[in-house]
N, CA, C and O atoms as a Tinker XYZ file with bonds, in Angstrom:
   548  protein
     1  N    116.894000   83.860000   83.084000    73     2
     2  CA   115.636000   83.147000   83.232000    64     1     3
     3  C    114.476000   84.213000   83.087000    63     2     4     5
     4  O    114.478000   85.222000   83.792000    81     3
     5  N    113.538000   83.978000   82.204000    73     3     6
     6  CA   112.486000   84.851000   81.953000    64     5     7
     7  C    111.282000   84.372000   82.928000    63     6     8     9
     8  O    110.925000   83.195000   82.960000    81     7
     9  N    110.710000   85.345000   83.688000    73     7    10
    10  CA   109.618000   85.052000   84.605000    64     9    11
    11  C    108.411000   84.655000   83.820000    63    10    12    13
    12  O    108.146000   85.236000   82.767000    81    11
    13  N    107.653000   83.668000   84.299000    73    11    14
    14  CA   106.356000   83.284000   83.689000    64    13    15
    15  C    105.236000   83.304000   84.621000    63    14    16    17
    16  O    105.392000   83.341000   85.841000    81    15
    17  N    103.970000   83.276000   83.966000    73    15    18
    18  CA   102.797000   83.145000   84.812000    64    17    19
    19  C    102.610000   84.124000   85.951000    63    18    20    21
    20  O    102.652000   85.338000   85.746000    81    19
    21  N    102.412000   83.629000   87.095000    73    19    22
    22  CA   102.096000   84.566000   88.297000    64    21    23
    23  C    103.281000   85.378000   88.648000    63    22    24    25
    24  O    103.087000   86.505000   89.102000    81    23
    25  N    104.433000   84.957000   88.497000    73    23    26
    26  CA   105.587000   85.634000   88.787000    64    25    27
    27  C    105.739000   86.909000   87.815000    63    26    28    29
    28  O    106.155000   88.003000   88.198000    81    27
    29  N    105.358000   86.621000   86.563000    73    27    30
    30  CA   105.421000   87.790000   85.584000    64    29    31
    31  C    104.505000   88.797000   86.016000    63    30    32    33
    32  O    104.857000   89.974000   86.089000    81    31
    33  N    103.182000   88.356000   86.350000    73    31    34
    34  CA   102.158000   89.333000   86.748000    64    33    35
    35  C    102.551000   90.110000   87.946000    63    34    36    37
    36  O    102.303000   91.312000   88.042000    81    35
    37  N    103.178000   89.411000   88.880000    73    35    38
    38  CA   103.616000   90.182000   90.170000    64    37    39
    39  C    104.725000   91.184000   89.822000    63    38    40    41
    40  O    104.728000   92.307000   90.328000    81    39
    41  N    105.605000   90.804000   89.014000    73    39    42
    42  CA   106.727000   91.639000   88.534000    64    41    43
    43  C    106.079000   92.876000   87.787000    63    42    44    45
    44  O    106.480000   94.014000   88.032000    81    43
    45  N    105.115000   92.643000   86.913000    73    43    46
    46  CA   104.493000   93.631000   86.131000    64    45    47
    47  C    103.698000   94.588000   87.050000    63    46    48    49
    48  O    103.757000   95.807000   86.888000    81    47
    49  N    102.977000   94.027000   87.987000    73    47    50
    50  CA   102.267000   94.853000   88.973000    64    49    51
    51  C    103.187000   95.698000   89.759000    63    50    52    53
    52  O    102.891000   96.879000   89.945000    81    51
    53  N    104.316000   95.183000   90.252000    73    51    54
    54  CA   105.252000   95.885000   91.024000    64    53    55
    55  C    105.827000   97.030000   90.207000    63    54    56    57
    56  O    105.894000   98.161000   90.687000    81    55
    57  N    106.250000   96.743000   88.952000    73    55    58
    58  CA   106.724000   97.762000   88.042000    64    57    59
    59  C    105.752000   98.858000   87.801000    63    58    60    61
    60  O    106.107000  100.031000   87.915000    81    59
    61  N    104.519000   98.523000   87.466000    73    59    62
    62  CA   103.436000   99.522000   87.266000    64    61    63
    63  C    103.270000  100.353000   88.526000    63    62    64    65
    64  O    103.212000  101.580000   88.451000    81    63
    65  N    103.193000   99.709000   89.675000    73    63    66
    66  CA   103.073000  100.466000   90.927000    64    65    67
    67  C    104.275000  101.398000   91.139000    63    66    68    69
    68  O    104.116000  102.554000   91.533000    81    67
    69  N    105.328000  100.939000   90.905000    73    67    70
    70  CA   106.605000  101.794000   91.124000    64    69    71
    71  C    106.668000  103.001000   90.159000    63    70    72    73
    72  O    107.104000  104.090000   90.531000    81    71
    73  N    106.210000  102.765000   88.885000    73    71    74
    74  CA   106.131000  103.871000   87.931000    64    73    75
    75  C    105.117000  104.841000   88.386000    63    74    76    77
    76  O    105.368000  106.046000   88.396000    81    75
    77  N    103.903000  104.329000   88.789000    73    75    78
    78  CA   102.849000  105.233000   89.231000    64    77    79
    79  C    103.254000  106.001000   90.578000    63    78    80    81
    80  O    102.960000  107.180000   90.774000    81    79
    81  N    103.936000  105.231000   91.451000    73    79    82
    82  CA   104.458000  105.831000   92.714000    64    81    83
    83  C    105.381000  106.979000   92.396000    63    82    84    85
    84  O    105.360000  108.004000   93.077000    81    83
    85  N    106.223000  106.815000   91.328000    73    83    86
    86  CA   107.151000  107.771000   90.983000    64    85    87
    87  C    106.390000  109.082000   90.527000    63    86    88    89
    88  O    106.642000  110.201000   90.973000    81    87
    89  N    105.449000  108.800000   89.600000    73    87    90
    90  CA   104.674000  110.026000   89.273000    64    89    91
    91  C    103.903000  110.755000   90.439000    63    90    92    93
    92  O    103.807000  111.981000   90.492000    81    91
    93  N    103.374000  109.912000   91.347000    73    91    94
    94  CA   102.772000  110.526000   92.472000    64    93    95
    95  C    103.811000  111.344000   93.392000    63    94    96    97
    96  O    103.544000  112.412000   93.941000    81    95
    97  N    105.016000  110.676000   93.465000    73    95    98
    98  CA   106.038000  111.357000   94.336000    64    97    99
    99  C    106.490000  112.642000   93.654000    63    98   100   101
   100  O    106.802000  113.592000   94.373000    81    99
   101  N    106.549000  112.749000   92.374000    73    99   102
   102  CA   106.864000  114.002000   91.661000    64   101   103
   103  C    105.793000  115.009000   92.021000    63   102   104   105
   104  O    106.102000  116.154000   92.352000    81   103
   105  N    104.523000  114.591000   91.960000    73   103   106
   106  CA   103.440000  115.585000   92.262000    64   105   107
   107  C    103.486000  115.933000   93.663000    63   106   108   109
   108  O    103.245000  117.100000   93.974000    81   107
   109  N    103.782000  115.021000   94.609000    73   107   110
   110  CA   103.864000  115.317000   96.065000    64   109   111
   111  C    105.154000  116.151000   96.269000    63   110   112   113
   112  O    105.174000  116.955000   97.201000    81   111
   113  N    106.196000  116.019000   95.486000    73   111   114
   114  CA   107.342000  116.832000   95.704000    64   113   115
   115  C    107.104000  118.269000   95.246000    63   114   116   117
   116  O    107.613000  119.220000   95.839000    81   115
   117  N    106.326000  118.402000   94.187000    73   115   118
   118  CA   105.921000  119.774000   93.749000    64   117   119
   119  C    105.135000  120.407000   94.889000    63   118   120   121
   120  O    105.358000  121.570000   95.224000    81   119
   121  N    104.220000  119.655000   95.484000    73   119   122
   122  CA   103.380000  120.136000   96.598000    64   121   123
   123  C    104.254000  120.518000   97.741000    63   122   124   125
   124  O    104.087000  121.601000   98.301000    81   123
   125  N    105.218000  119.645000   98.128000    73   123   126
   126  CA   106.095000  119.929000   99.321000    64   125   127
   127  C    106.919000  121.155000   99.048000    63   126   128   129
   128  O    106.855000  122.139000   99.786000    81   127
   129  N    107.730000  121.096000   97.938000    73   127   130
   130  CA   108.599000  122.127000   97.727000    64   129   131
   131  C    107.846000  123.448000   97.404000    63   130   132   133
   132  O    108.127000  124.494000   97.990000    81   131
   133  N    106.927000  123.368000   96.497000    73   131   134
   134  CA   106.260000  124.595000   96.063000    64   133   135
   135  C    105.475000  125.315000   97.149000    63   134   136   137
   136  O    105.515000  126.539000   97.279000    81   135
   137  N    104.740000  124.483000   97.946000    73   135   138
   138  CA   103.938000  125.071000   99.032000    64   137   139
   139  C    104.879000  125.569000  100.177000    63   138   140   141
   140  O    104.653000  126.625000  100.770000    81   139
   141  N    105.849000  124.834000  100.437000    73   139   142
   142  CA   106.826000  125.269000  101.444000    64   141   143
   143  C    107.430000  126.670000  101.130000    63   142   144   145
   144  O    107.485000  127.607000  101.927000    81   143
   145  N    107.878000  126.668000   99.838000    73   143   146
   146  CA   108.436000  127.925000   99.345000    64   145   147
   147  C    107.432000  129.066000   99.323000    63   146   148   149
   148  O    107.754000  130.162000   99.782000    81   147
   149  N    106.226000  128.852000   98.805000    73   147   150
   150  CA   105.230000  129.860000   98.681000    64   149   151
   151  C    104.868000  130.358000  100.054000    63   150   152   153
   152  O    104.768000  131.565000  100.274000    81   151
   153  N    104.664000  129.422000  101.005000    73   151   154
   154  CA   104.206000  129.877000  102.322000    64   153   155
   155  C    105.325000  130.723000  103.007000    63   154   156   157
   156  O    105.054000  131.723000  103.671000    81   155
   157  N    106.532000  130.294000  102.820000    73   155   158
   158  CA   107.625000  131.082000  103.414000    64   157   159
   159  C    107.946000  132.370000  102.736000    63   158   160   161
   160  O    108.047000  133.413000  103.382000    81   159
   161  N    108.111000  132.315000  101.402000    73   159   162
   162  CA   108.505000  133.485000  100.623000    64   161   163
   163  C    107.422000  134.428000  100.409000    63   162   164   165
   164  O    107.622000  135.637000  100.522000    81   163
   165  N    106.212000  133.915000  100.086000    73   163   166
   166  CA   105.169000  134.844000   99.729000    64   165   167
   167  C    104.236000  135.279000  100.927000    63   166   168   169
   168  O    103.776000  136.418000  101.016000    81   167
   169  N    104.022000  134.375000  101.746000    73   167   170
   170  CA   103.145000  134.621000  103.002000    64   169   171
   171  C    103.892000  135.051000  104.115000    63   170   172   173
   172  O    103.388000  135.808000  104.945000    81   171
   173  N    105.100000  134.620000  104.213000    73   171   174
   174  CA   105.930000  135.123000  105.348000    64   173   175
   175  C    105.945000  134.195000  106.583000    63   174   176   177
   176  O    106.405000  134.563000  107.664000    81   175
   177  N    105.425000  132.992000  106.369000    73   175   178
   178  CA   105.476000  131.995000  107.478000    64   177   179
   179  C    106.926000  131.568000  107.648000    63   178   180   181
   180  O    107.775000  131.741000  106.774000    81   179
   181  N    107.170000  130.966000  108.895000    73   179   182
   182  CA   108.517000  130.462000  109.163000    64   181   183
   183  C    108.756000  129.283000  108.221000    63   182   184   185
   184  O    107.802000  128.681000  107.729000    81   183
   185  N    110.027000  128.949000  107.968000    73   183   186
   186  CA   110.386000  127.746000  107.209000    64   185   187
   187  C    109.815000  126.514000  107.746000    63   186   188   189
   188  O    109.317000  125.660000  107.013000    81   187
   189  N    109.891000  126.400000  109.181000    73   187   190
   190  CA   109.502000  125.178000  109.810000    64   189   191
   191  C    107.935000  125.003000  109.678000    63   190   192   193
   192  O    107.432000  123.917000  109.391000    81   191
   193  N    107.197000  126.162000  109.911000    73   191   194
   194  CA   105.762000  126.031000  109.779000    64   193   195
   195  C    105.345000  125.788000  108.353000    63   194   196   197
   196  O    104.461000  124.970000  108.099000    81   195
   197  N    105.935000  126.453000  107.452000    73   195   198
   198  CA   105.577000  126.265000  106.015000    64   197   199
   199  C    105.697000  124.800000  105.613000    63   198   200   201
   200  O    104.815000  124.232000  104.970000    81   199
   201  N    106.876000  124.180000  106.036000    73   199   202
   202  CA   107.075000  122.795000  105.715000    64   201   203
   203  C    106.018000  121.910000  106.455000    63   202   204   205
   204  O    105.531000  120.955000  105.851000    81   203
   205  N    105.670000  122.171000  107.650000    73   203   206
   206  CA   104.670000  121.385000  108.341000    64   205   207
   207  C    103.357000  121.394000  107.629000    63   206   208   209
   208  O    102.736000  120.342000  107.468000    81   207
   209  N    102.907000  122.552000  107.193000    73   207   210
   210  CA   101.619000  122.724000  106.489000    64   209   211
   211  C    101.701000  122.005000  105.195000    63   210   212   213
   212  O    100.691000  121.425000  104.796000    81   211
   213  N    102.832000  121.976000  104.467000    73   211   214
   214  CA   103.000000  121.348000  103.222000    64   213   215
   215  C    102.922000  119.858000  103.384000    63   214   216   217
   216  O    102.425000  119.157000  102.502000    81   215
   217  N    103.406000  119.368000  104.494000    73   215   218
   218  CA   103.320000  117.887000  104.803000    64   217   219
   219  C    101.927000  117.416000  104.983000    63   218   220   221
   220  O    101.558000  116.359000  104.470000    81   219
   221  N    101.109000  118.190000  105.719000    73   219   222
   222  CA    99.689000  117.907000  105.890000    64   221   223
   223  C     98.917000  117.758000  104.559000    63   222   224   225
   224  O     98.176000  116.806000  104.313000    81   223
   225  N     99.168000  118.802000  103.717000    73   223   226
   226  CA    98.531000  118.766000  102.368000    64   225   227
   227  C     99.023000  117.641000  101.515000    63   226   228   229
   228  O     98.254000  117.181000  100.671000    81   227
   229  N    100.195000  117.166000  101.647000    73   227   230
   230  CA   100.723000  116.056000  100.865000    64   229   231
   231  C    100.136000  114.779000  101.359000    63   230   232   233
   232  O    100.008000  113.826000  100.590000    81   231
   233  N     99.745000  114.713000  102.709000    73   231   234
   234  CA    99.137000  113.523000  103.308000    64   233   235
   235  C     97.811000  113.141000  102.509000    63   234   236   237
   236  O     97.577000  112.006000  102.094000    81   235
   237  N     97.057000  114.135000  102.366000    73   235   238
   238  CA    95.717000  113.972000  101.695000    64   237   239
   239  C     95.975000  113.607000  100.237000    63   238   240   241
   240  O     95.403000  112.641000   99.732000    81   239
   241  N     96.801000  114.343000   99.578000    73   239   242
   242  CA    97.085000  114.060000   98.152000    64   241   243
   243  C     97.703000  112.605000   97.976000    63   242   244   245
   244  O     97.356000  111.887000   97.039000    81   243
   245  N     98.590000  112.227000   98.879000    73   243   246
   246  CA    99.179000  110.885000   98.744000    64   245   247
   247  C     98.272000  109.802000   99.063000    63   246   248   249
   248  O     98.307000  108.784000   98.371000    81   247
   249  N     97.452000  109.904000  100.048000    73   247   250
   250  CA    96.482000  108.716000  100.311000    64   249   251
   251  C     95.548000  108.620000   99.106000    63   250   252   253
   252  O     95.323000  107.488000   98.678000    81   251
   253  N     95.006000  109.611000   98.538000    73   251   254
   254  CA    94.017000  109.521000   97.486000    64   253   255
   255  C     94.805000  108.974000   96.254000    63   254   256   257
   256  O     94.283000  108.129000   95.527000    81   255
   257  N     95.950000  109.411000   96.038000    73   255   258
   258  CA    96.834000  109.020000   94.851000    64   257   259
   259  C     97.198000  107.466000   95.059000    63   258   260   261
   260  O     97.110000  106.677000   94.118000    81   259
   261  N     97.568000  107.112000   96.209000    73   259   262
   262  CA    97.998000  105.671000   96.422000    64   261   263
   263  C     96.752000  104.721000   96.335000    63   262   264   265
   264  O     96.821000  103.644000   95.742000    81   263
   265  N     95.740000  105.113000   96.880000    73   263   266
   266  CA    94.570000  104.266000   96.910000    64   265   267
   267  C     93.948000  104.099000   95.570000    63   266   268   269
   268  O     93.540000  102.981000   95.255000    81   267
   269  N     93.840000  105.069000   94.778000    73   267   270
   270  CA    93.183000  105.073000   93.542000    64   269   271
   271  C     94.106000  105.071000   92.369000    63   270   272   273
   272  O     93.637000  104.590000   91.337000    81   271
   273  N     95.300000  105.507000   92.336000    73   271   274
   274  CA    96.179000  105.540000   91.181000    64   273   275
   275  C     97.323000  104.548000   91.332000    63   274   276   277
   276  O     97.577000  103.823000   90.370000    81   275
   277  N     97.987000  104.455000   92.372000    73   275   278
   278  CA    99.224000  103.672000   92.418000    64   277   279
   279  C     98.875000  102.116000   92.680000    63   278   280   281
   280  O     99.282000  101.218000   91.943000    81   279
   281  N     98.125000  101.925000   93.744000    73   279   282
   282  CA    97.755000  100.510000   94.047000    64   281   283
   283  C     96.361000  100.110000   93.681000    63   282   284   285
   284  O     96.087000   98.910000   93.704000    81   283
   285  N     95.435000  101.002000   93.341000    73   283   286
   286  CA    94.057000  100.618000   93.063000    64   285   287
   287  C     93.324000  100.479000   94.371000    63   286   288   289
   288  O     93.911000  100.127000   95.394000    81   287
   289  N     92.097000  100.744000   94.336000    73   287   290
   290  CA    91.264000  100.638000   95.568000    64   289   291
   291  C     91.247000   99.163000   95.934000    63   290   292   293
   292  O     90.991000   98.269000   95.128000    81   291
   293  N     91.535000   98.985000   97.188000    73   291   294
   294  CA    91.525000   97.592000   97.702000    64   293   295
   295  C     90.205000   97.185000   98.351000    63   294   296   297
   296  O     89.269000   97.985000   98.365000    81   295
   297  N     90.100000   95.999000   98.878000    73   295   298
   298  CA    88.873000   95.454000   99.427000    64   297   299
   299  C     88.683000   96.077000  100.775000    63   298   300   301
   300  O     87.587000   95.980000  101.329000    81   299
   301  N     89.703000   96.724000  101.351000    73   299   302
   302  CA    89.483000   97.413000  102.629000    64   301   303
   303  C     88.658000   98.564000  102.651000    63   302   304   305
   304  O     88.728000   99.322000  101.684000    81   303
   305  N     87.862000   98.836000  103.619000    73   303   306
   306  CA    87.008000  100.002000  103.599000    64   305   307
   307  C     87.908000  101.219000  103.598000    63   306   308   309
   308  O     88.980000  101.254000  104.201000    81   307
   309  N     87.409000  102.214000  102.887000    73   307   310
   310  CA    88.208000  103.512000  102.766000    64   309   311
   311  C     88.634000  104.099000  104.044000    63   310   312   313
   312  O     89.786000  104.504000  104.194000    81   311
   313  N     87.675000  104.164000  105.047000    73   311   314
   314  CA    88.106000  104.761000  106.318000    64   313   315
   315  C     89.093000  104.026000  107.004000    63   314   316   317
   316  O     90.041000  104.626000  107.508000    81   315
   317  N     88.976000  102.639000  107.097000    73   315   318
   318  CA    89.968000  101.845000  107.828000    64   317   319
   319  C     91.295000  101.988000  107.119000    63   318   320   321
   320  O     92.310000  102.104000  107.805000    81   319
   321  N     91.367000  101.989000  105.851000    73   319   322
   322  CA    92.691000  102.149000  105.196000    64   321   323
   323  C     93.226000  103.516000  105.405000    63   322   324   325
   324  O     94.434000  103.652000  105.600000    81   323
   325  N     92.427000  104.547000  105.380000    73   323   326
   326  CA    93.002000  105.840000  105.641000    64   325   327
   327  C     93.506000  106.000000  107.077000    63   326   328   329
   328  O     94.471000  106.733000  107.291000    81   327
   329  N     92.873000  105.320000  108.104000    73   327   330
   330  CA    93.412000  105.394000  109.394000    64   329   331
   331  C     94.754000  104.739000  109.462000    63   330   332   333
   332  O     95.684000  105.246000  110.089000    81   331
   333  N     94.846000  103.641000  108.831000    73   331   334
   334  CA    96.171000  102.917000  108.817000    64   333   335
   335  C     97.251000  103.729000  108.107000    63   334   336   337
   336  O     98.396000  103.824000  108.548000    81   335
   337  N     96.826000  104.309000  106.985000    73   335   338
   338  CA    97.736000  105.160000  106.194000    64   337   339
   339  C     98.158000  106.402000  106.950000    63   338   340   341
   340  O     99.324000  106.797000  106.928000    81   339
   341  N     97.179000  107.020000  107.630000    73   339   342
   342  CA    97.423000  108.238000  108.405000    64   341   343
   343  C     98.399000  107.894000  109.480000    63   342   344   345
   344  O     99.363000  108.626000  109.704000    81   343
   345  N     98.166000  106.763000  110.172000    73   343   346
   346  CA    99.027000  106.441000  111.323000    64   345   347
   347  C    100.390000  106.187000  110.870000    63   346   348   349
   348  O    101.327000  106.662000  111.512000    81   347
   349  N    100.605000  105.434000  109.753000    73   347   350
   350  CA   101.956000  105.131000  109.267000    64   349   351
   351  C    102.556000  106.420000  108.769000    63   350   352   353
   352  O    103.726000  106.702000  109.028000    81   351
   353  N    101.783000  107.199000  108.065000    73   351   354
   354  CA   102.284000  108.514000  107.514000    64   353   355
   355  C    102.680000  109.425000  108.643000    63   354   356   357
   356  O    103.713000  110.090000  108.570000    81   355
   357  N    101.883000  109.469000  109.682000    73   355   358
   358  CA   102.321000  110.317000  110.874000    64   357   359
   359  C    103.672000  109.952000  111.414000    63   358   360   361
   360  O    104.499000  110.794000  111.766000    81   359
   361  N    103.859000  108.612000  111.465000    73   359   362
   362  CA   105.250000  108.155000  111.853000    64   361   363
   363  C    106.292000  108.643000  110.983000    63   362   364   365
   364  O    107.297000  109.214000  111.407000    81   363
   365  N    106.026000  108.393000  109.629000    73   363   366
   366  CA   107.056000  108.799000  108.642000    64   365   367
   367  C    107.200000  110.308000  108.648000    63   366   368   369
   368  O    108.321000  110.817000  108.648000    81   367
   369  N    106.073000  111.048000  108.654000    73   367   370
   370  CA   106.202000  112.547000  108.666000    64   369   371
   371  C    106.949000  113.090000  109.860000    63   370   372   373
   372  O    107.723000  114.042000  109.751000    81   371
   373  N    106.695000  112.440000  111.065000    73   371   374
   374  CA   107.344000  112.929000  112.207000    64   373   375
   375  C    108.948000  112.686000  112.055000    63   374   376   377
   376  O    109.764000  113.523000  112.442000    81   375
   377  N    109.270000  111.588000  111.518000    73   375   378
   378  CA   110.762000  111.236000  111.258000    64   377   379
   379  C    111.211000  112.207000  110.168000    63   378   380   381
   380  O    112.301000  112.770000  110.261000    81   379
   381  N    110.448000  112.397000  109.210000    73   379   382
   382  CA   110.890000  113.261000  108.176000    64   381   383
   383  C    111.096000  114.732000  108.587000    63   382   384   385
   384  O    112.045000  115.394000  108.166000    81   383
   385  N    110.150000  115.215000  109.438000    73   383   386
   386  CA   110.255000  116.546000  110.032000    64   385   387
   387  C    111.470000  116.715000  110.956000    63   386   388   389
   388  O    112.179000  117.720000  110.904000    81   387
   389  N    111.694000  115.655000  111.839000    73   387   390
   390  CA   112.797000  115.647000  112.723000    64   389   391
   391  C    114.114000  115.663000  111.898000    63   390   392   393
   392  O    115.093000  116.317000  112.257000    81   391
   393  N    114.085000  114.947000  110.834000    73   391   394
   394  CA   115.270000  114.872000  109.986000    64   393   395
   395  C    115.553000  116.219000  109.277000    63   394   396   397
   396  O    116.696000  116.657000  109.145000    81   395
   397  N    114.415000  116.864000  108.817000    73   395   398
   398  CA   114.506000  118.272000  108.320000    64   397   399
   399  C    115.171000  119.224000  109.319000    63   398   400   401
   400  O    116.069000  119.999000  108.992000    81   399
   401  N    114.675000  119.116000  110.554000    73   399   402
   402  CA   115.074000  120.062000  111.541000    64   401   403
   403  C    116.724000  119.808000  111.757000    63   402   404   405
   404  O    117.510000  120.751000  111.855000    81   403
   405  N    117.060000  118.654000  111.807000    73   403   406
   406  CA   118.427000  118.370000  112.084000    64   405   407
   407  C    119.413000  118.792000  110.879000    63   406   408   409
   408  O    120.519000  119.309000  111.034000    81   407
   409  N    118.825000  118.484000  109.691000    73   407   410
   410  CA   119.691000  118.789000  108.449000    64   409   411
   411  C    119.668000  120.345000  108.306000    63   410   412   413
   412  O    120.698000  120.929000  107.971000    81   411
   413  N    118.571000  120.988000  108.541000    73   411   414
   414  CA   118.370000  122.484000  108.322000    64   413   415
   415  C    119.010000  123.276000  109.503000    63   414   416   417
   416  O    119.901000  124.104000  109.314000    81   415
   417  N    118.529000  122.990000  110.671000    73   415   418
   418  CA   118.919000  123.777000  111.841000    64   417   419
   419  C    120.218000  123.364000  112.446000    63   418   420   421
   420  O    120.972000  124.235000  112.881000    81   419
   421  N    120.529000  122.138000  112.504000    73   419   422
   422  CA   121.858000  121.701000  113.153000    64   421   423
   423  C    122.998000  121.783000  112.108000    63   422   424   425
   424  O    124.081000  122.321000  112.341000    81   423
   425  N    122.667000  121.220000  110.972000    73   423   426
   426  CA   123.772000  121.172000  109.916000    64   425   427
   427  C    123.803000  122.393000  109.082000    63   426   428   429
   428  O    124.773000  122.587000  108.349000    81   427
   429  N    122.833000  123.222000  109.133000    73   427   430
   430  CA   122.907000  124.515000  108.443000    64   429   431
   431  C    122.632000  124.425000  106.876000    63   430   432   433
   432  O    122.989000  125.315000  106.104000    81   431
   433  N    122.032000  123.387000  106.515000    73   431   434
   434  CA   121.715000  123.174000  105.052000    64   433   435
   435  C    120.471000  124.031000  104.716000    63   434   436   437
   436  O    119.502000  124.065000  105.475000    81   435
   437  N    120.527000  124.729000  103.547000    73   435   438
   438  CA   119.408000  125.460000  103.118000    64   437   439
   439  C    118.107000  124.713000  103.209000    63   438   440   441
   440  O    118.074000  123.524000  102.891000    81   439
   441  N    117.000000  125.366000  103.638000    73   439   442
   442  CA   115.787000  124.689000  103.928000    64   441   443
   443  C    115.173000  123.929000  102.665000    63   442   444   445
   444  O    114.575000  122.866000  102.835000    81   443
   445  N    115.314000  124.436000  101.511000    73   443   446
   446  CA   114.762000  123.687000  100.325000    64   445   447
   447  C    115.657000  122.456000   99.971000    63   446   448   449
   448  O    115.157000  121.410000   99.560000    81   447
   449  N    116.986000  122.622000  100.146000    73   447   450
   450  CA   117.771000  121.437000   99.920000    64   449   451
   451  C    117.527000  120.356000  101.021000    63   450   452   453
   452  O    117.573000  119.160000  100.732000    81   451
   453  N    117.284000  120.768000  102.211000    73   451   454
   454  CA   116.883000  119.824000  103.289000    64   453   455
   455  C    115.620000  119.073000  102.965000    63   454   456   457
   456  O    115.524000  117.865000  103.185000    81   455
   457  N    114.613000  119.824000  102.419000    73   455   458
   458  CA   113.352000  119.253000  102.109000    64   457   459
   459  C    113.544000  118.267000  100.991000    63   458   460   461
   460  O    113.032000  117.149000  101.047000    81   459
   461  N    114.294000  118.678000   99.950000    73   459   462
   462  CA   114.596000  117.775000   98.813000    64   461   463
   463  C    115.203000  116.475000   99.199000    63   462   464   465
   464  O    114.780000  115.401000   98.772000    81   463
   465  N    116.201000  116.595000  100.014000    73   463   466
   466  CA   117.004000  115.457000  100.431000    64   465   467
   467  C    116.055000  114.470000  101.230000    63   466   468   469
   468  O    116.071000  113.258000  101.016000    81   467
   469  N    115.297000  115.018000  102.086000    73   467   470
   470  CA   114.300000  114.192000  102.790000    64   469   471
   471  C    113.290000  113.472000  101.896000    63   470   472   473
   472  O    112.901000  112.323000  102.102000    81   471
   473  N    112.930000  114.198000  100.954000    73   471   474
   474  CA   111.865000  113.553000   99.979000    64   473   475
   475  C    112.482000  112.344000   99.333000    63   474   476   477
   476  O    111.825000  111.309000   99.231000    81   475
   477  N    113.695000  112.430000   98.901000    73   475   478
   478  CA   114.344000  111.226000   98.227000    64   477   479
   479  C    114.415000  110.027000   99.194000    63   478   480   481
   480  O    114.033000  108.906000   98.861000    81   479
   481  N    114.913000  110.310000  100.384000    73   479   482
   482  CA   115.208000  109.161000  101.309000    64   481   483
   483  C    113.880000  108.543000  101.770000    63   482   484   485
   484  O    113.760000  107.320000  101.839000    81   483
   485  N    112.884000  109.383000  102.085000    73   483   486
   486  CA   111.652000  108.928000  102.629000    64   485   487
   487  C    110.768000  108.406000  101.584000    63   486   488   489
   488  O    109.936000  107.549000  101.880000    81   487
   489  N    110.879000  108.852000  100.376000    73   487   490
   490  CA   110.017000  108.283000   99.296000    64   489   491
   491  C    110.302000  106.818000   99.083000    63   490   492   493
   492  O    109.369000  106.030000   98.926000    81   491
   493  N    111.575000  106.423000   99.072000    73   491   494
   494  CA   111.882000  105.000000   98.931000    64   493   495
   495  C    111.414000  104.179000  100.026000    63   494   496   497
   496  O    110.880000  103.088000   99.825000    81   495
   497  N    111.609000  104.698000  101.257000    73   495   498
   498  CA   111.100000  103.918000  102.416000    64   497   499
   499  C    109.610000  103.805000  102.479000    63   498   500   501
   500  O    109.087000  102.767000  102.885000    81   499
   501  N    108.919000  104.826000  102.094000    73   499   502
   502  CA   107.431000  104.816000  102.142000    64   501   503
   503  C    106.922000  103.778000  101.027000    63   502   504   505
   504  O    106.033000  102.976000  101.314000    81   503
   505  N    107.469000  103.808000   99.825000    73   503   506
   506  CA   107.046000  102.977000   98.741000    64   505   507
   507  C    107.077000  101.512000   99.251000    63   506   508   509
   508  O    106.099000  100.780000   99.100000    81   507
   509  N    108.202000  101.101000   99.850000    73   507   510
   510  CA   108.301000   99.740000  100.303000    64   509   511
   511  C    107.380000   99.436000  101.395000    63   510   512   513
   512  O    106.778000   98.362000  101.387000    81   511
   513  N    107.213000  100.310000  102.360000    73   511   514
   514  CA   106.370000  100.054000  103.518000    64   513   515
   515  C    104.785000  100.023000  103.103000    63   514   516   517
   516  O    104.000000   99.152000  103.475000    81   515
   517  N    104.491000  101.038000  102.338000    73   515   518
   518  CA   102.992000  101.132000  101.946000    64   517   519
   519  C    102.549000   99.961000  101.122000    63   518   520   521
   520  O    101.424000   99.481000  101.263000    81   519
   521  N    103.434000   99.491000  100.253000    73   519   522
   522  CA   103.089000   98.401000   99.341000    64   521   523
   523  C    102.840000   97.217000  100.149000    63   522   524   525
   524  O    101.827000   96.551000   99.935000    81   523
   525  N    103.721000   96.874000  101.113000    73   523   526
   526  CA   103.511000   95.666000  101.904000    64   525   527
   527  C    102.496000   95.810000  103.017000    63   526   528   529
   528  O    101.665000   94.922000  103.205000    81   527
   529  N    102.539000   96.932000  103.781000    73   527   530
   530  CA   101.773000   96.940000  105.047000    64   529   531
   531  C    100.396000   97.614000  104.883000    63   530   532   533
   532  O     99.492000   97.300000  105.657000    81   531
   533  N    100.193000   98.527000  103.912000    73   531   534
   534  CA    98.927000   99.282000  103.847000    64   533   535
   535  C     98.047000   98.954000  102.574000    63   534   536   537
   536  O     96.838000   98.731000  102.634000    81   535
   537  N     98.757000   98.951000  101.478000    73   535   538
   538  CA    97.849000   98.758000  100.271000    64   537   539
   539  C     98.004000   97.410000   99.624000    63   538   540   541
   540  O     97.787000   97.283000   98.419000    81   539
   541  N     98.378000   96.381000  100.391000    73   539   542
   542  CA    98.537000   95.044000   99.788000    64   541   543
   543  C     97.091000   94.523000   99.648000    63   542   544   545
   544  O     96.202000   94.819000  100.447000    81   543
   545  N     96.930000   93.762000   98.622000    73   543   546
   546  CA    95.667000   93.265000   98.291000    64   545   547
   547  C     95.357000   91.929000   98.872000    63   546   548
   548  O     94.271000   91.394000   98.646000    81   547
């Protein structure tokens, strides 16, 4: 069965958002991995602190990217939406960081592999949540 009308538009919008989210995720991944590695390897910060700093930088990058590139600016005021996004992201980032600590420190997985694994799992969860709860129109 081929979707028609409003259903086709919704499918097209979701597909476009998913493709754009994928591009933003790649950029965010470069920020996460690259900045984590640079801060640890070049600056000498601990692996844990390096990753925490990279997560904060990715927060700003991701909000702007989602609001203006992935989902388009909504009718919500910028500040209101940012506070909602920041709150949700803080929850996700907290879970992501705890997961990193368990995978890296408890399970002994190399820190960059732990970061990459977290990025895959949490990217999928965030796409679904942000689309429905934060950036819905």
